[in-house]
Every structure is written in C-alpha cells, then in structure tokens.
DSSP file (Angstrom, degrees, kcal/mol; ACC not computed):
  #  RESIDUE AA STRUCTURE BP1 BP2  ACC     N-H-->O    O-->H-N    N-H-->O    O-->H-N    TCO  KAPPA ALPHA  PHI   PSI    X-CA   Y-CA   Z-CA
    1    1 A M     >        0   0    0      0, 0.0     4,-1.9     0, 0.0     5,-0.2   0.000 360.0 360.0 360.0 -37.4   25.9  -47.3   58.6
    2    2 A S  H  >  +     0   0    0      1,-0.2     4,-2.3     2,-0.2     5,-0.1   0.815 360.0  57.1 -69.5 -28.1   26.8  -49.0   55.4
    3    3 A Q  H  > S+     0   0    0      2,-0.2     4,-2.3     1,-0.2    -1,-0.2   0.892 106.0  50.3 -66.4 -38.2   24.1  -51.7   56.0
    4    4 A V  H  > S+     0   0    0      2,-0.2     4,-2.3     1,-0.2    -2,-0.2   0.928 112.0  46.6 -64.2 -45.4   21.5  -49.0   56.2
    5    5 A L  H  X S+     0   0    0     -4,-1.9     4,-2.6     1,-0.2    -2,-0.2   0.878 111.3  52.4 -65.2 -37.6   22.7  -47.5   52.9
    6    6 A T  H  X S+     0   0    0     -4,-2.3     4,-2.4     2,-0.2    -1,-0.2   0.916 110.5  47.4 -63.9 -43.2   22.8  -50.9   51.3
    7    7 A R  H  X S+     0   0    0     -4,-2.3     4,-2.6     2,-0.2    -2,-0.2   0.891 112.3  49.4 -65.6 -40.1   19.2  -51.6   52.4
    8    8 A I  H  X S+     0   0    0     -4,-2.3     4,-2.4     2,-0.2    -2,-0.2   0.924 112.3  47.9 -64.6 -44.2   18.1  -48.2   51.1
    9    9 A A  H  X S+     0   0    0     -4,-2.6     4,-2.2     2,-0.2    -2,-0.2   0.896 112.8  49.0 -63.6 -40.4   19.8  -48.8   47.8
   10   10 A L  H  X S+     0   0    0     -4,-2.4     4,-2.4     2,-0.2    -2,-0.2   0.915 111.4  48.9 -65.4 -43.9   18.3  -52.2   47.5
   11   11 A A  H  X S+     0   0    0     -4,-2.6     4,-2.3     1,-0.2    -2,-0.2   0.902 111.6  49.7 -62.7 -41.3   14.8  -50.9   48.3
   12   12 A A  H  X S+     0   0    0     -4,-2.4     4,-2.4     2,-0.2    -2,-0.2   0.900 110.7  50.1 -64.5 -40.7   15.2  -48.1   45.7
   13   13 A A  H  X S+     0   0    0     -4,-2.2     4,-2.4     2,-0.2    -2,-0.2   0.899 111.1  48.6 -65.1 -41.0   16.3  -50.7   43.1
   14   14 A V  H  X S+     0   0    0     -4,-2.4     4,-2.5     2,-0.2    -2,-0.2   0.906 111.4  50.5 -64.9 -41.2   13.3  -52.9   43.8
   15   15 A L  H  X S+     0   0    0     -4,-2.3     4,-2.2     2,-0.2    -2,-0.2   0.911 112.0  46.3 -63.5 -44.0   11.0  -49.9   43.6
   16   16 A V  H  X S+     0   0    0     -4,-2.4     4,-2.2     2,-0.2    -2,-0.2   0.903 113.0  50.0 -66.1 -41.6   12.4  -48.8   40.2
   17   17 A A  H  X S+     0   0    0     -4,-2.4     4,-2.3     2,-0.2    -2,-0.2   0.913 111.0  49.1 -63.3 -42.7   12.3  -52.4   38.9
   18   18 A A  H  X S+     0   0    0     -4,-2.5     4,-2.2     1,-0.2    -2,-0.2   0.908 110.4  51.1 -63.1 -41.5    8.6  -52.8   40.0
   19   19 A A  H  < S+     0   0    0     -4,-2.2     4,-0.4     1,-0.2    61,-0.4   0.904 111.1  48.3 -62.9 -41.4    7.7  -49.5   38.4
   20   20 A A  H >< S+     0   0    0     -4,-2.2     3,-0.7     1,-0.2    -2,-0.2   0.905 114.1  45.9 -66.2 -41.3    9.4  -50.5   35.1
   21   21 A L  H 3< S+     0   0    0     -4,-2.3    -2,-0.2     1,-0.2    -1,-0.2   0.829 116.0  45.3 -70.6 -32.3    7.6  -53.9   35.1
   22   22 A L  T 3< S+     0   0    0     -4,-2.2    59,-1.5    -5,-0.2    -1,-0.2   0.324  76.9 135.1 -95.6   7.1    4.2  -52.5   36.0
   23   23 A N    <   -     0   0    0     -3,-0.7    42,-0.1    -4,-0.4    56,-0.1  -0.393  63.7-111.3 -58.7 123.6    4.3  -49.6   33.5
   24   24 A P        -     0   0    0      0, 0.0    -1,-0.1     0, 0.0    54,-0.1  -0.257  29.5-124.1 -62.2 143.1    0.9  -49.5   31.8
   25   25 A S     >  -     0   0    0      1,-0.1     4,-1.8    56,-0.1     5,-0.2  -0.297  25.8-103.9 -79.2 166.9    0.7  -50.5   28.1
   26   26 A P  H  > S+     0   0    0      0, 0.0     4,-2.4     0, 0.0     5,-0.2   0.880 122.3  54.9 -59.0 -37.1   -0.7  -48.3   25.4
   27   27 A E  H  > S+     0   0    0      1,-0.2     4,-2.7     2,-0.2     5,-0.2   0.878 104.5  52.6 -66.8 -37.1   -3.8  -50.4   25.3
   28   28 A R  H  > S+     0   0    0      2,-0.2     4,-2.0     1,-0.2    -1,-0.2   0.897 110.3  49.2 -64.4 -38.7   -4.4  -49.9   29.0
   29   29 A H  H  X S+     0   0    0     -4,-1.8     4,-2.2     2,-0.2    -2,-0.2   0.941 112.5  47.3 -62.7 -47.1   -4.2  -46.2   28.5
   30   30 A R  H  X S+     0   0    0     -4,-2.4     4,-2.4     1,-0.2    -2,-0.2   0.888 110.4  52.0 -64.7 -39.3   -6.7  -46.3   25.6
   31   31 A D  H  X S+     0   0    0     -4,-2.7     4,-2.4     1,-0.2    -1,-0.2   0.920 110.9  47.8 -61.3 -43.1   -9.1  -48.5   27.5
   32   32 A K  H  X S+     0   0    0     -4,-2.0     4,-2.7     2,-0.2    -2,-0.2   0.864 110.1  52.1 -67.8 -36.0   -9.1  -46.1   30.5
   33   33 A I  H  X S+     0   0    0     -4,-2.2     4,-2.4     2,-0.2     5,-0.2   0.930 110.9  47.8 -64.6 -44.9   -9.6  -43.1   28.1
   34   34 A R  H  X S+     0   0    0     -4,-2.4     4,-2.1     1,-0.2    -2,-0.2   0.937 114.7  46.6 -58.6 -47.3  -12.6  -44.8   26.5
   35   35 A E  H  X S+     0   0    0     -4,-2.4     4,-2.0     1,-0.2    -2,-0.2   0.925 113.3  47.1 -62.6 -47.5  -14.1  -45.7   30.0
   36   36 A A  H  X S+     0   0    0     -4,-2.7     4,-1.5     1,-0.2    -1,-0.2   0.885 111.8  50.6 -65.9 -39.0  -13.5  -42.2   31.5
   37   37 A T  H  X S+     0   0    0     -4,-2.4     4,-1.3    -5,-0.2     8,-0.2   0.908 111.4  48.7 -65.4 -40.9  -15.0  -40.4   28.4
   38   38 A G  H  < S+     0   0    0     -4,-2.1     7,-0.3    -5,-0.2    -2,-0.2   0.842 109.6  52.4 -67.1 -34.1  -18.1  -42.7   28.6
   39   39 A E  H  < S+     0   0    0     -4,-2.0    -1,-0.2     1,-0.2    -2,-0.2   0.827 108.4  50.9 -70.6 -30.9  -18.6  -42.1   32.3
   40   40 A R  H  < S+     0   0    0     -4,-1.5     2,-0.3     1,-0.3    -1,-0.2   0.791 122.6  19.1 -79.3 -28.1  -18.5  -38.3   31.9
   41   41 A S     X  -     0   0    0     -4,-1.3     4,-1.7    -5,-0.1    -1,-0.3  -0.956  51.9-158.2-150.0 125.4  -21.1  -38.1   29.1
   42   42 A Q  H  > S+     0   0    0     -2,-0.3     4,-2.5     2,-0.2     5,-0.2   0.852 101.1  55.0 -67.0 -34.8  -23.8  -40.5   28.0
   43   43 A V  H  > S+     0   0    0      1,-0.2     4,-2.5     2,-0.2    -1,-0.2   0.920 107.0  49.7 -64.7 -43.1  -23.8  -38.7   24.6
   44   44 A A  H  >>S+     0   0    0      1,-0.2     5,-2.2     2,-0.2     4,-0.9   0.878 110.8  50.9 -62.9 -37.1  -20.1  -39.3   24.2
   45   45 A R  H  <5S+     0   0    0     -4,-1.7     3,-0.5    -7,-0.3    -2,-0.2   0.934 111.7  46.2 -64.8 -46.4  -20.6  -43.0   25.1
   46   46 A V  H  <5S+     0   0    0     -4,-2.5    -2,-0.2     1,-0.2    -1,-0.2   0.896 116.0  45.1 -64.8 -40.6  -23.4  -43.4   22.5
   47   47 A L  H  <5S-     0   0    0     -4,-2.5    -1,-0.2    -5,-0.2    -2,-0.2   0.585 109.5-123.1 -80.7  -9.6  -21.4  -41.6   19.8
   48   48 A G  T  X5 +     0   0    0     -4,-0.9     4,-1.7    -3,-0.5     3,-0.3   0.799  59.3 148.6  74.2  28.5  -18.2  -43.5   20.6
   49   49 A L  H  >< +     0   0    0     -5,-2.2     4,-2.7     1,-0.2     5,-0.2   0.805  67.0  60.6 -66.6 -28.5  -16.2  -40.4   21.2
   50   50 A G  H  > S+     0   0    0     -6,-0.6     4,-2.5     2,-0.2    -1,-0.2   0.903 104.9  48.4 -64.5 -40.4  -14.1  -42.2   23.8
   51   51 A S  H  > S+     0   0    0     -3,-0.3     4,-2.4     2,-0.2    -2,-0.2   0.896 112.8  48.3 -65.4 -40.4  -12.9  -44.7   21.1
   52   52 A L  H  X S+     0   0    0     -4,-1.7     4,-1.9     2,-0.2    -2,-0.2   0.920 112.7  47.8 -65.0 -44.3  -12.1  -41.8   18.8
   53   53 A K  H  < S+     0   0    0     -4,-2.7     4,-0.4     1,-0.2    -2,-0.2   0.907 113.4  47.8 -62.7 -43.0  -10.2  -39.9   21.5
   54   54 A A  H >< S+     0   0    0     -4,-2.5     3,-1.0     1,-0.2    -2,-0.2   0.891 110.2  52.3 -66.0 -39.7   -8.3  -43.1   22.4
   55   55 A F  H 3< S+     0   0    0     -4,-2.4    -1,-0.2     1,-0.2    -2,-0.2   0.864 108.8  50.7 -64.1 -36.5   -7.5  -43.8   18.8
   56   56 A A  T 3< S+     0   0    0     -4,-1.9    -1,-0.2    -5,-0.2    15,-0.2   0.485  90.5 107.4 -81.5  -2.8   -6.1  -40.4   18.3
   57   57 A S    <   -     0   0    0     -3,-1.0     2,-0.5    -4,-0.4    13,-0.2  -0.448  60.8-141.9 -81.5 151.4   -3.8  -40.5   21.3
   58   58 A N  E     -A   69   0A   0     11,-3.1    11,-2.2    -2,-0.1     2,-0.3  -0.955  16.0-137.9-111.8 127.7    0.0  -40.9   21.2
   59   59 A Y  E     -A   68   0A   0     -2,-0.5     2,-0.4     9,-0.2     9,-0.2  -0.672  18.7-173.6 -89.5 136.7    1.6  -43.1   23.8
   60   60 A H  E     -A   67   0A   0      7,-2.9     7,-2.6    -2,-0.3     2,-0.4  -0.994   6.3-159.5-131.6 125.6    4.9  -42.0   25.5
   61   61 A S  E     -A   66   0A   0     -2,-0.4     5,-0.3     5,-0.2   -36,-0.0  -0.878  15.6-175.1-107.4 137.0    6.9  -44.2   27.8
   62   62 A L        -     0   0    0      3,-3.6     2,-1.0    -2,-0.4     4,-0.2   0.210  52.5-110.4-106.7  10.7    9.4  -42.9   30.4
   63   63 A G  S    S+     0   0    0      2,-0.4   -40,-0.2     1,-0.2     3,-0.1  -0.398 113.2  35.5  91.7 -56.7   10.4  -46.4   31.4
   64   64 A V  S    S+     0   0    0     -2,-1.0    16,-0.5     1,-0.1     2,-0.3   0.462 130.2  20.3-107.1  -5.5    8.9  -46.3   34.9
   65   65 A A  E     - B   0  79A   0     14,-0.1    -3,-3.6   -42,-0.1    -2,-0.4  -0.949  66.5-161.3-152.6 166.6    5.8  -44.2   33.9
   66   66 A S  E     -AB  61  78A   0     12,-2.6    12,-3.3    -2,-0.3     2,-0.3  -0.971   4.5-172.7-150.6 163.7    3.9  -43.4   30.8
   67   67 A Y  E     -AB  60  77A   0     -7,-2.6    -7,-2.9    -2,-0.3     2,-0.4  -0.982  15.0-137.0-153.2 160.8    1.4  -40.9   29.4
   68   68 A T  E     -AB  59  76A   0      8,-2.1     7,-2.3    -2,-0.3     8,-1.2  -0.936  19.2-170.0-121.5 148.4   -0.7  -40.3   26.3
   69   69 A T  E     -AB  58  74A   0    -11,-2.2   -11,-3.1    -2,-0.4     2,-0.4  -0.932  18.7-160.9-132.8 157.1   -1.3  -37.1   24.4
   70   70 A A  E >  S- B   0  73A   0      3,-2.4     3,-1.7    -2,-0.3     2,-0.4  -0.911  77.3 -44.0-134.6 107.7   -3.5  -35.7   21.7
   71   71 A G  T 3  S-     0   0    0     -2,-0.4   -13,-0.1     1,-0.3    -2,-0.0  -0.592 124.4 -24.6  67.6-124.6   -2.0  -32.6   20.2
   72   72 A E  T 3  S+     0   0    0     -2,-0.4     2,-0.4    -3,-0.1    -1,-0.3   0.464 118.7  97.2 -95.7  -4.3   -0.7  -30.5   23.2
   73   73 A K  E <   -B   70   0A   0     -3,-1.7    -3,-2.4     1,-0.0     2,-0.6  -0.721  69.5-135.0 -95.7 134.3   -3.1  -32.0   25.7
   74   74 A T  E     -B   69   0A   0     -2,-0.4    -5,-0.3    -5,-0.2     3,-0.1  -0.765  21.5-178.4 -84.1 122.3   -2.2  -34.9   28.1
   75   75 A L  E     +     0   0A   0     -7,-2.3     2,-0.3    -2,-0.6    -6,-0.2   0.835  61.9   1.7 -91.3 -36.7   -5.1  -37.4   28.1
   76   76 A S  E     -B   68   0A   0     -8,-1.2    -8,-2.1     9,-0.2     2,-0.4  -0.993  52.5-156.6-152.8 155.9   -3.8  -39.9   30.6
   77   77 A V  E     -BC  67  84A   0      7,-2.5     7,-3.4    -2,-0.3     2,-0.3  -0.995  18.7-174.6-133.3 137.7   -0.9  -40.6   33.0
   78   78 A G  E     +BC  66  83A   0    -12,-3.3   -12,-2.6    -2,-0.4     2,-0.3  -0.985  14.0 151.9-140.2 148.6    0.1  -44.0   34.2
   79   79 A A  E >   +BC  65  82A   0      3,-1.9     3,-2.2    -2,-0.3   -14,-0.1  -0.941  66.4  17.6-165.0 151.3    2.6  -45.7   36.7
   80   80 A F  T 3  S-     0   0    0    -16,-0.5   -57,-0.2   -61,-0.4     3,-0.1   0.819 131.6 -54.9  52.6  36.8    2.7  -48.8   38.8
   81   81 A G  T 3  S+     0   0    0    -59,-1.5     2,-0.4     1,-0.2    -1,-0.3   0.448 115.1 112.2  82.0  -0.7    0.0  -50.5   36.8
   82   82 A L  E <   -C   79   0A   0     -3,-2.2    -3,-1.9   -58,-0.1     2,-0.4  -0.837  48.8-159.9-109.0 144.4   -2.5  -47.6   37.3
   83   83 A V  E     -C   78   0A   0     -2,-0.4     2,-0.4    -5,-0.2    -5,-0.2  -0.988   5.1-165.2-124.6 131.4   -3.8  -45.2   34.7
   84   84 A F  E     -C   77   0A   0     -7,-3.4    -7,-2.5    -2,-0.4   -51,-0.1  -0.947   6.8-159.7-117.3 135.1   -5.3  -41.8   35.6
   85   85 A V        -     0   0    0     -2,-0.4    -9,-0.2    -9,-0.2   -10,-0.1  -0.934  18.1-146.0-113.6 106.5   -7.4  -39.6   33.2
   86   86 A P              0   0    0      0, 0.0    -2,-0.0     0, 0.0     0, 0.0  -0.283 360.0 360.0 -69.1 160.3   -7.5  -36.0   34.4
   87   87 A D              0   0    0      0, 0.0   -12,-0.0     0, 0.0    -2,-0.0   0.479 360.0 360.0 -65.2 360.0  -10.6  -33.9   33.7
C-alpha cells in the first residue's frame, strides 16, 4: 500500500512541477489576446484593438497557472503552456 501512495505522491509532484515550468509568460498571454481579438473582428485587427487590449492587461501568476485582467474582466487564462481567451 505504501508503494502505491509513494507513486501517487511522485506523480502529483511531477505534475505540479510541470505546471510551474510550463506556466505561460505575460507575453504569451498578450500575443494570444492580440490574435483572438483579430480573429473575431477584421475591424479590430485593422485598428489594432488587440494590441491596445493586450497592452492594457495586467498579468497575474498563481505559480502553476496564470491569467490576465483588464479592470474587472478576465481576458485570458493559461496553464501547462496553453493560453485560452474566453469570448
């Protein structure tokens, strides 16, 4: 039984370490915000609103995950090297 618990603890430690190492940087969040804004609207792409939105964002790291906000709104969420921009 203790071998099973040891393996589970080791797997959990590896997973947490991988999440910490792969936590997306502020620049990856901003790049994804620019890209997503441009994909949603051609006018926003031409006017550069994605760049403005990305510039105005604040990056927050939780160690194993991160997110960006602008005011009270969450612009992007990231973990394990991936960044998601909700609608």
